[in-house]
PyMOL Python script that loads the backbone (N, CA, C, O; Angstrom):
from pymol import cmd

cmd.read_pdbstr("""\
ATOM      1  N   MET A   1      16.338  17.299   2.802  1.00  0.00           N
ATOM      2  CA  MET A   1      17.108  16.776   3.906  1.00  0.00           C
ATOM      3  C   MET A   1      17.207  15.260   3.749  1.00  0.00           C
ATOM      4  O   MET A   1      16.193  14.579   3.595  1.00  0.00           O
ATOM      5  N   ALA A   2      18.387  14.755   3.788  1.00  0.00           N
ATOM      6  CA  ALA A   2      18.602  13.324   3.628  1.00  0.00           C
ATOM      7  C   ALA A   2      18.474  12.621   4.972  1.00  0.00           C
ATOM      8  O   ALA A   2      18.922  13.127   6.000  1.00  0.00           O
ATOM      9  N   GLY A   3      17.857  11.453   4.944  1.00  0.00           N
ATOM     10  CA  GLY A   3      17.725  10.667   6.156  1.00  0.00           C
ATOM     11  C   GLY A   3      18.895   9.717   6.325  1.00  0.00           C
ATOM     12  O   GLY A   3      19.666   9.483   5.394  1.00  0.00           O
ATOM     13  N   TRP A   4      19.012   9.185   7.501  1.00  0.00           N
ATOM     14  CA  TRP A   4      20.054   8.201   7.782  1.00  0.00           C
ATOM     15  C   TRP A   4      19.510   6.825   7.435  1.00  0.00           C
ATOM     16  O   TRP A   4      18.540   6.360   8.033  1.00  0.00           O
ATOM     17  N   THR A   5      20.135   6.188   6.477  1.00  0.00           N
ATOM     18  CA  THR A   5      19.766   4.832   6.116  1.00  0.00           C
ATOM     19  C   THR A   5      20.764   3.888   6.761  1.00  0.00           C
ATOM     20  O   THR A   5      21.845   4.306   7.176  1.00  0.00           O
ATOM     21  N   LEU A   6      20.404   2.620   6.846  1.00  0.00           N
ATOM     22  CA  LEU A   6      21.342   1.633   7.392  1.00  0.00           C
ATOM     23  C   LEU A   6      22.642   1.623   6.595  1.00  0.00           C
ATOM     24  O   LEU A   6      23.727   1.490   7.163  1.00  0.00           O
ATOM     25  N   ALA A   7      22.525   1.763   5.278  1.00  0.00           N
ATOM     26  CA  ALA A   7      23.725   1.754   4.436  1.00  0.00           C
ATOM     27  C   ALA A   7      24.651   2.911   4.798  1.00  0.00           C
ATOM     28  O   ALA A   7      25.870   2.742   4.821  1.00  0.00           O
ATOM     29  N   ARG A   8      24.092   4.073   5.078  1.00  0.00           N
ATOM     30  CA  ARG A   8      24.919   5.225   5.460  1.00  0.00           C
ATOM     31  C   ARG A   8      25.568   5.005   6.822  1.00  0.00           C
ATOM     32  O   ARG A   8      26.732   5.350   7.024  1.00  0.00           O
ATOM     33  N   ILE A   9      24.820   4.435   7.744  1.00  0.00           N
ATOM     34  CA  ILE A   9      25.365   4.172   9.077  1.00  0.00           C
ATOM     35  C   ILE A   9      26.499   3.155   8.996  1.00  0.00           C
ATOM     36  O   ILE A   9      27.524   3.310   9.659  1.00  0.00           O
ATOM     37  N   VAL A  10      26.314   2.107   8.179  1.00  0.00           N
ATOM     38  CA  VAL A  10      27.370   1.110   7.970  1.00  0.00           C
ATOM     39  C   VAL A  10      28.630   1.800   7.454  1.00  0.00           C
ATOM     40  O   VAL A  10      29.735   1.510   7.912  1.00  0.00           O
ATOM     41  N   GLU A  11      28.463   2.702   6.511  1.00  0.00           N
ATOM     42  CA  GLU A  11      29.605   3.408   5.928  1.00  0.00           C
ATOM     43  C   GLU A  11      30.324   4.275   6.968  1.00  0.00           C
ATOM     44  O   GLU A  11      31.554   4.299   7.019  1.00  0.00           O
ATOM     45  N   VAL A  12      29.556   4.979   7.787  1.00  0.00           N
ATOM     46  CA  VAL A  12      30.162   5.823   8.823  1.00  0.00           C
ATOM     47  C   VAL A  12      30.931   4.972   9.833  1.00  0.00           C
ATOM     48  O   VAL A  12      32.049   5.317  10.218  1.00  0.00           O
ATOM     49  N   ILE A  13      30.334   3.869  10.257  1.00  0.00           N
ATOM     50  CA  ILE A  13      31.015   2.977  11.204  1.00  0.00           C
ATOM     51  C   ILE A  13      32.315   2.458  10.603  1.00  0.00           C
ATOM     52  O   ILE A  13      33.348   2.423  11.271  1.00  0.00           O
ATOM     53  N   GLU A  14      32.257   2.056   9.339  1.00  0.00           N
ATOM     54  CA  GLU A  14      33.445   1.522   8.681  1.00  0.00           C
ATOM     55  C   GLU A  14      34.537   2.584   8.567  1.00  0.00           C
ATOM     56  O   GLU A  14      35.705   2.297   8.830  1.00  0.00           O
ATOM     57  N   ARG A  15      34.176   3.788   8.185  1.00  0.00           N
ATOM     58  CA  ARG A  15      35.169   4.861   8.042  1.00  0.00           C
ATOM     59  C   ARG A  15      35.756   5.275   9.392  1.00  0.00           C
ATOM     60  O   ARG A  15      36.966   5.457   9.529  1.00  0.00           O
ATOM     61  N   ARG A  16      34.888   5.419  10.372  1.00  0.00           N
ATOM     62  CA  ARG A  16      35.331   5.951  11.666  1.00  0.00           C
ATOM     63  C   ARG A  16      36.060   4.926  12.523  1.00  0.00           C
ATOM     64  O   ARG A  16      37.043   5.257  13.187  1.00  0.00           O
ATOM     65  N   PHE A  17      35.581   3.679  12.513  1.00  0.00           N
ATOM     66  CA  PHE A  17      36.124   2.675  13.423  1.00  0.00           C
ATOM     67  C   PHE A  17      36.839   1.523  12.727  1.00  0.00           C
ATOM     68  O   PHE A  17      37.360   0.632  13.397  1.00  0.00           O
ATOM     69  N   ALA A  18      36.874   1.525  11.403  1.00  0.00           N
ATOM     70  CA  ALA A  18      37.510   0.458  10.619  1.00  0.00           C
ATOM     71  C   ALA A  18      36.948  -0.916  10.982  1.00  0.00           C
ATOM     72  O   ALA A  18      37.682  -1.900  11.071  1.00  0.00           O
ATOM     73  N   VAL A  19      35.630  -0.961  11.190  1.00  0.00           N
ATOM     74  CA  VAL A  19      34.918  -2.197  11.507  1.00  0.00           C
ATOM     75  C   VAL A  19      33.807  -2.353  10.487  1.00  0.00           C
ATOM     76  O   VAL A  19      33.108  -1.389  10.176  1.00  0.00           O
ATOM     77  N   THR A  20      33.639  -3.554   9.967  1.00  0.00           N
ATOM     78  CA  THR A  20      32.616  -3.802   8.957  1.00  0.00           C
ATOM     79  C   THR A  20      31.440  -4.569   9.566  1.00  0.00           C
ATOM     80  O   THR A  20      31.619  -5.601  10.213  1.00  0.00           O
ATOM     81  N   TYR A  21      30.242  -4.043   9.342  1.00  0.00           N
ATOM     82  CA  TYR A  21      29.009  -4.700   9.767  1.00  0.00           C
ATOM     83  C   TYR A  21      28.105  -4.876   8.552  1.00  0.00           C
ATOM     84  O   TYR A  21      28.204  -4.133   7.575  1.00  0.00           O
ATOM     85  N   THR A  22      27.234  -5.859   8.627  1.00  0.00           N
ATOM     86  CA  THR A  22      26.205  -6.018   7.601  1.00  0.00           C
ATOM     87  C   THR A  22      25.054  -5.071   7.957  1.00  0.00           C
ATOM     88  O   THR A  22      24.989  -4.547   9.069  1.00  0.00           O
ATOM     89  N   LEU A  23      24.167  -4.864   7.014  1.00  0.00           N
ATOM     90  CA  LEU A  23      22.987  -4.035   7.283  1.00  0.00           C
ATOM     91  C   LEU A  23      22.179  -4.616   8.436  1.00  0.00           C
ATOM     92  O   LEU A  23      21.728  -3.894   9.325  1.00  0.00           O
ATOM     93  N   ARG A  24      22.009  -5.919   8.406  1.00  0.00           N
ATOM     94  CA  ARG A  24      21.241  -6.580   9.468  1.00  0.00           C
ATOM     95  C   ARG A  24      21.936  -6.441  10.824  1.00  0.00           C
ATOM     96  O   ARG A  24      21.284  -6.259  11.851  1.00  0.00           O
ATOM     97  N   GLY A  25      23.265  -6.530  10.811  1.00  0.00           N
ATOM     98  CA  GLY A  25      24.023  -6.378  12.050  1.00  0.00           C
ATOM     99  C   GLY A  25      23.874  -4.988  12.647  1.00  0.00           C
ATOM    100  O   GLY A  25      23.715  -4.842  13.859  1.00  0.00           O
ATOM    101  N   VAL A  26      23.926  -3.965  11.800  1.00  0.00           N
ATOM    102  CA  VAL A  26      23.752  -2.591  12.280  1.00  0.00           C
ATOM    103  C   VAL A  26      22.328  -2.392  12.795  1.00  0.00           C
ATOM    104  O   VAL A  26      22.121  -1.742  13.820  1.00  0.00           O
ATOM    105  N   SER A  27      21.357  -2.944  12.092  1.00  0.00           N
ATOM    106  CA  SER A  27      19.974  -2.851  12.530  1.00  0.00           C
ATOM    107  C   SER A  27      19.818  -3.467  13.920  1.00  0.00           C
ATOM    108  O   SER A  27      19.152  -2.895  14.783  1.00  0.00           O
ATOM    109  N   TYR A  28      20.424  -4.620  14.135  1.00  0.00           N
ATOM    110  CA  TYR A  28      20.362  -5.303  15.422  1.00  0.00           C
ATOM    111  C   TYR A  28      21.027  -4.460  16.515  1.00  0.00           C
ATOM    112  O   TYR A  28      20.472  -4.303  17.602  1.00  0.00           O
ATOM    113  N   LEU A  29      22.207  -3.922  16.227  1.00  0.00           N
ATOM    114  CA  LEU A  29      22.914  -3.091  17.206  1.00  0.00           C
ATOM    115  C   LEU A  29      22.113  -1.851  17.587  1.00  0.00           C
ATOM    116  O   LEU A  29      21.991  -1.518  18.766  1.00  0.00           O
ATOM    117  N   LEU A  30      21.568  -1.172  16.581  1.00  0.00           N
ATOM    118  CA  LEU A  30      20.774   0.030  16.844  1.00  0.00           C
ATOM    119  C   LEU A  30      19.552  -0.292  17.698  1.00  0.00           C
ATOM    120  O   LEU A  30      19.203   0.461  18.607  1.00  0.00           O
ATOM    121  N   HIS A  31      18.909  -1.411  17.397  1.00  0.00           N
ATOM    122  CA  HIS A  31      17.739  -1.830  18.155  1.00  0.00           C
ATOM    123  C   HIS A  31      18.124  -2.096  19.617  1.00  0.00           C
ATOM    124  O   HIS A  31      17.410  -1.690  20.535  1.00  0.00           O
ATOM    125  N   ARG A  32      19.243  -2.771  19.824  1.00  0.00           N
ATOM    126  CA  ARG A  32      19.713  -3.057  21.190  1.00  0.00           C
ATOM    127  C   ARG A  32      20.067  -1.784  21.942  1.00  0.00           C
ATOM    128  O   ARG A  32      19.981  -1.743  23.170  1.00  0.00           O
ATOM    129  N   MET A  33      20.464  -0.746  21.215  1.00  0.00           N
ATOM    130  CA  MET A  33      20.814   0.530  21.842  1.00  0.00           C
ATOM    131  C   MET A  33      19.577   1.402  22.092  1.00  0.00           C
ATOM    132  O   MET A  33      19.685   2.480  22.675  1.00  0.00           O
ATOM    133  N   GLY A  34      18.406   0.936  21.651  1.00  0.00           N
ATOM    134  CA  GLY A  34      17.171   1.661  21.905  1.00  0.00           C
ATOM    135  C   GLY A  34      16.674   2.518  20.759  1.00  0.00           C
ATOM    136  O   GLY A  34      15.688   3.239  20.905  1.00  0.00           O
ATOM    137  N   TYR A  35      17.345   2.448  19.620  1.00  0.00           N
ATOM    138  CA  TYR A  35      16.893   3.215  18.461  1.00  0.00           C
ATOM    139  C   TYR A  35      15.829   2.428  17.719  1.00  0.00           C
ATOM    140  O   TYR A  35      15.859   1.198  17.685  1.00  0.00           O
ATOM    141  N   SER A  36      14.883   3.156  17.120  1.00  0.00           N
ATOM    142  CA  SER A  36      13.842   2.499  16.347  1.00  0.00           C
ATOM    143  C   SER A  36      13.733   3.161  14.989  1.00  0.00           C
ATOM    144  O   SER A  36      14.131   4.312  14.811  1.00  0.00           O
ATOM    145  N   GLN A  37      13.196   2.432  14.045  1.00  0.00           N
ATOM    146  CA  GLN A  37      13.006   2.955  12.693  1.00  0.00           C
ATOM    147  C   GLN A  37      11.906   4.005  12.727  1.00  0.00           C
ATOM    148  O   GLN A  37      10.844   3.787  13.310  1.00  0.00           O
ATOM    149  N   GLN A  38      12.166   5.136  12.105  1.00  0.00           N
ATOM    150  CA  GLN A  38      11.165   6.178  12.044  1.00  0.00           C
ATOM    151  C   GLN A  38      11.124   6.745  10.634  1.00  0.00           C
ATOM    152  O   GLN A  38      12.146   6.857   9.957  1.00  0.00           O
ATOM    153  N   VAL A  39       9.938   7.092  10.218  1.00  0.00           N
ATOM    154  CA  VAL A  39       9.755   7.681   8.896  1.00  0.00           C
ATOM    155  C   VAL A  39       9.483   9.168   9.097  1.00  0.00           C
ATOM    156  O   VAL A  39       8.574   9.530   9.844  1.00  0.00           O
ATOM    157  N   PRO A  40      10.249  10.029   8.447  1.00  0.00           N
ATOM    158  CA  PRO A  40      10.024  11.464   8.644  1.00  0.00           C
ATOM    159  C   PRO A  40       8.679  11.905   8.079  1.00  0.00           C
ATOM    160  O   PRO A  40       8.193  11.362   7.087  1.00  0.00           O
ATOM    161  N   THR A  41       8.093  12.900   8.733  1.00  0.00           N
ATOM    162  CA  THR A  41       6.865  13.498   8.235  1.00  0.00           C
ATOM    163  C   THR A  41       7.237  14.410   7.085  1.00  0.00           C
ATOM    164  O   THR A  41       8.060  15.311   7.244  1.00  0.00           O
ATOM    165  N   ARG A  42       6.645  14.185   5.941  1.00  0.00           N
ATOM    166  CA  ARG A  42       6.964  15.002   4.776  1.00  0.00           C
ATOM    167  C   ARG A  42       5.912  16.084   4.617  1.00  0.00           C
ATOM    168  O   ARG A  42       4.722  15.803   4.474  1.00  0.00           O
ATOM    169  N   ARG A  43       6.373  17.321   4.644  1.00  0.00           N
ATOM    170  CA  ARG A  43       5.488  18.457   4.450  1.00  0.00           C
ATOM    171  C   ARG A  43       6.183  19.452   3.538  1.00  0.00           C
ATOM    172  O   ARG A  43       7.401  19.625   3.577  1.00  0.00           O
ATOM    173  N   SER A  44       5.399  20.075   2.748  1.00  0.00           N
ATOM    174  CA  SER A  44       5.927  21.048   1.814  1.00  0.00           C
ATOM    175  C   SER A  44       6.452  22.278   2.556  1.00  0.00           C
ATOM    176  O   SER A  44       5.862  22.711   3.546  1.00  0.00           O
ATOM    177  N   ILE A  45       7.538  22.825   2.082  1.00  0.00           N
ATOM    178  CA  ILE A  45       8.083  24.054   2.651  1.00  0.00           C
ATOM    179  C   ILE A  45       7.081  25.193   2.461  1.00  0.00           C
ATOM    180  O   ILE A  45       6.970  26.084   3.303  1.00  0.00           O
ATOM    181  N   GLU A  46       6.357  25.150   1.349  1.00  0.00           N
ATOM    182  CA  GLU A  46       5.403  26.213   1.026  1.00  0.00           C
ATOM    183  C   GLU A  46       4.053  26.010   1.706  1.00  0.00           C
ATOM    184  O   GLU A  46       3.111  26.742   1.401  1.00  0.00           O
ATOM    185  N   ARG A  47       3.927  25.065   2.596  1.00  0.00           N
ATOM    186  CA  ARG A  47       2.660  24.756   3.248  1.00  0.00           C
ATOM    187  C   ARG A  47       2.094  26.015   3.903  1.00  0.00           C
ATOM    188  O   ARG A  47       2.805  26.739   4.600  1.00  0.00           O
ATOM    189  N   ASP A  48       0.808  26.264   3.671  1.00  0.00           N
ATOM    190  CA  ASP A  48       0.143  27.455   4.204  1.00  0.00           C
ATOM    191  C   ASP A  48      -1.023  27.009   5.089  1.00  0.00           C
ATOM    192  O   ASP A  48      -2.095  26.685   4.578  1.00  0.00           O
ATOM    193  N   PRO A  49      -0.827  26.988   6.402  1.00  0.00           N
ATOM    194  CA  PRO A  49      -1.875  26.513   7.315  1.00  0.00           C
ATOM    195  C   PRO A  49      -3.184  27.298   7.199  1.00  0.00           C
ATOM    196  O   PRO A  49      -4.264  26.725   7.347  1.00  0.00           O
ATOM    197  N   GLU A  50      -3.097  28.596   6.937  1.00  0.00           N
ATOM    198  CA  GLU A  50      -4.322  29.398   6.803  1.00  0.00           C
ATOM    199  C   GLU A  50      -5.114  28.990   5.563  1.00  0.00           C
ATOM    200  O   GLU A  50      -6.342  28.922   5.612  1.00  0.00           O
ATOM    201  N   ALA A  51      -4.430  28.718   4.459  1.00  0.00           N
ATOM    202  CA  ALA A  51      -5.113  28.282   3.239  1.00  0.00           C
ATOM    203  C   ALA A  51      -5.756  26.913   3.447  1.00  0.00           C
ATOM    204  O   ALA A  51      -6.850  26.658   2.944  1.00  0.00           O
ATOM    205  N   ILE A  52      -5.092  26.050   4.173  1.00  0.00           N
ATOM    206  CA  ILE A  52      -5.644  24.717   4.453  1.00  0.00           C
ATOM    207  C   ILE A  52      -6.901  24.844   5.305  1.00  0.00           C
ATOM    208  O   ILE A  52      -7.913  24.203   5.025  1.00  0.00           O
ATOM    209  N   ALA A  53      -6.834  25.673   6.346  1.00  0.00           N
ATOM    210  CA  ALA A  53      -7.996  25.879   7.208  1.00  0.00           C
ATOM    211  C   ALA A  53      -9.171  26.457   6.412  1.00  0.00           C
ATOM    212  O   ALA A  53     -10.316  26.057   6.618  1.00  0.00           O
ATOM    213  N   GLY A  54      -8.887  27.397   5.504  1.00  0.00           N
ATOM    214  CA  GLY A  54      -9.930  27.969   4.663  1.00  0.00           C
ATOM    215  C   GLY A  54     -10.553  26.938   3.750  1.00  0.00           C
ATOM    216  O   GLY A  54     -11.767  26.937   3.547  1.00  0.00           O
ATOM    217  N   TRP A  55      -9.743  26.066   3.200  1.00  0.00           N
ATOM    218  CA  TRP A  55     -10.248  24.994   2.335  1.00  0.00           C
ATOM    219  C   TRP A  55     -11.183  24.088   3.118  1.00  0.00           C
ATOM    220  O   TRP A  55     -12.248  23.713   2.627  1.00  0.00           O
ATOM    221  N   TYR A  56     -10.784  23.734   4.338  1.00  0.00           N
ATOM    222  CA  TYR A  56     -11.644  22.878   5.159  1.00  0.00           C
ATOM    223  C   TYR A  56     -12.973  23.546   5.464  1.00  0.00           C
ATOM    224  O   TYR A  56     -14.016  22.894   5.442  1.00  0.00           O
ATOM    225  N   ARG A  57     -12.943  24.836   5.747  1.00  0.00           N
ATOM    226  CA  ARG A  57     -14.200  25.545   6.047  1.00  0.00           C
ATOM    227  C   ARG A  57     -15.108  25.632   4.832  1.00  0.00           C
ATOM    228  O   ARG A  57     -16.313  25.406   4.944  1.00  0.00           O
ATOM    229  N   ARG A  58     -14.541  25.961   3.658  1.00  0.00           N
ATOM    230  CA  ARG A  58     -15.359  26.208   2.471  1.00  0.00           C
ATOM    231  C   ARG A  58     -15.667  24.945   1.666  1.00  0.00           C
ATOM    232  O   ARG A  58     -16.804  24.752   1.234  1.00  0.00           O
ATOM    233  N   ARG A  59     -14.683  24.096   1.463  1.00  0.00           N
ATOM    234  CA  ARG A  59     -14.828  22.998   0.508  1.00  0.00           C
ATOM    235  C   ARG A  59     -15.125  21.634   1.141  1.00  0.00           C
ATOM    236  O   ARG A  59     -15.851  20.828   0.560  1.00  0.00           O
ATOM    237  N   TRP A  60     -14.575  21.375   2.316  1.00  0.00           N
ATOM    238  CA  TRP A  60     -14.682  20.037   2.904  1.00  0.00           C
ATOM    239  C   TRP A  60     -16.136  19.586   3.100  1.00  0.00           C
ATOM    240  O   TRP A  60     -16.435  18.419   2.847  1.00  0.00           O
ATOM    241  N   PRO A  61     -17.042  20.452   3.536  1.00  0.00           N
ATOM    242  CA  PRO A  61     -18.419  19.986   3.697  1.00  0.00           C
ATOM    243  C   PRO A  61     -19.021  19.418   2.408  1.00  0.00           C
ATOM    244  O   PRO A  61     -19.756  18.431   2.449  1.00  0.00           O
ATOM    245  N   SER A  62     -18.708  20.045   1.250  1.00  0.00           N
ATOM    246  CA  SER A  62     -19.255  19.537  -0.019  1.00  0.00           C
ATOM    247  C   SER A  62     -18.540  18.264  -0.459  1.00  0.00           C
ATOM    248  O   SER A  62     -19.153  17.404  -1.093  1.00  0.00           O
ATOM    249  N   VAL A  63     -17.274  18.130  -0.140  1.00  0.00           N
ATOM    250  CA  VAL A  63     -16.523  16.921  -0.510  1.00  0.00           C
ATOM    251  C   VAL A  63     -16.987  15.756   0.360  1.00  0.00           C
ATOM    252  O   VAL A  63     -17.180  14.640  -0.124  1.00  0.00           O
ATOM    253  N   ARG A  64     -17.161  16.030   1.632  1.00  0.00           N
ATOM    254  CA  ARG A  64     -17.556  14.992   2.562  1.00  0.00           C
ATOM    255  C   ARG A  64     -18.960  14.486   2.305  1.00  0.00           C
ATOM    256  O   ARG A  64     -19.269  13.323   2.563  1.00  0.00           O
ATOM    257  N   GLY A  65     -19.813  15.367   1.792  1.00  0.00           N
ATOM    258  CA  GLY A  65     -21.173  14.963   1.422  1.00  0.00           C
ATOM    259  C   GLY A  65     -22.153  15.276   2.418  1.00  0.00           C
ATOM    260  O   GLY A  65     -23.336  14.990   2.231  1.00  0.00           O
TER     261      GLY A  65
END
""", "prot")
cmd.dss("prot")
cmd.show_as("cartoon", "prot")
cmd.util.cbc("prot")
cmd.orient("prot")
C-alpha cells in the first residue's frame, strides 16, 4: 500500500485545481487544516499472533536472561 507523500499531494492539487504549490507550502497548508505527519505501522501480512505468543512464552525468558 502506497502512502501519501507531499510530492503526491502537490501533484494531485496541481492536476485537480491547476494551482502549483511547493512541498513546504503544502506541508504548511495541511498543518493549518489539522493534518499531521504519520508513519504507518508496518506489519507482515503473514503475521501469526499465536506463534508470537508461543515464542514469548517459550523463548523470551531465556533471551531476557
